[in-house]
C-alpha positions, 0 to 999 in steps of 0.5 A: 310723908305718904299721901294715901291711907294705909289698909290698916288706917282704912279698916282699923281707923276710918271704918269704926270712925265712920260707924260712929259718925253715921250713927250720930248723924242718923240718930240725932242730926237727920231727924231734925233735918228731914229731906236732907238725905241726898248724897254728899258732894265731893267736898262734903265726902272729903270732910266726912273722911276727915271726920271719920279718920279723926273720930276713928282715932278717938274711938280707938283710944277709947278701945285701948282703955276698954281692952285693958279691963276686957283682957283682965276678965278673960285671963289676961293678954293672949300672949301672956296667958302662955305663962300659966300652966293651964293655958290653952294658947299652945299645946303642952308640947309647943309650950315646952318648945317655947320655953326652950327657945326663949331661954336660948334666944333671950335668956329668960325662964318662961316659968318665972318671968314677969308679965311685964318682961314677957310683954317686952320679950314678945314685942321683940319676937314681933319685931324679929318676925316682921318681913317673914312669910309667916308674919303676914298671917300674924299681921292679918289677925292683929289688924282684924283684932284692931278693927273689931276693937274699934267697932266694939267701942263705936257701938258701945258709945252709940248705945250709951249716947242714944239711950242717955239722950233719947230714952224712947230710942231704947231699942236702937240703943239695945241693938247697938249694945248687941252689935258691940257685944258681937264685936267684943266676941270677935275681938276676943277670937282674933286676939287669941288667933293673933297671940297663937299665930305669933308664938307659933311663927316664932317657934317655926322660924327658920334657923339662922 
């Protein structure tokens, strides 16, 4: 068992959890305990990391629920959008090449496969590409996507909780909502980047 947090856990889990924990601390605990702004000691910092890690997992679970509705609004998962004739993930030439490649490698028809079966096919692509030089960029996009999803969920929670608990703090709630919207925008952007990079990496994979 590893005893260190991975880069993804720090960026995708701890950071969003820290945003939520600090936001709740600054909005609710600190105003009730003036003069307690000093930096925490080593033991307290360790507790903060644990709380941030725990909160981060809960935030990402909420983010997982949010993204289901989010991608329905924006045309479906980026890797599934390529199934549509009017998709913009790949060029028409790339889509034609993709149709030929998946028919040869997976015996599937890109124009008739269900979204569920295509999702499983894409997961297999992802697994086969792991370890290749091109996959590093795919992974970077996916990690940034996860980070933005966590930030969007964190700021949305802060916005709702702040306004619900303290109506007079509506400006802070509005600012948190704006931060959440910006994070959702970046989440969409990197979700598309991830889908495009994954499919292009598959198209350009070396021949066996």
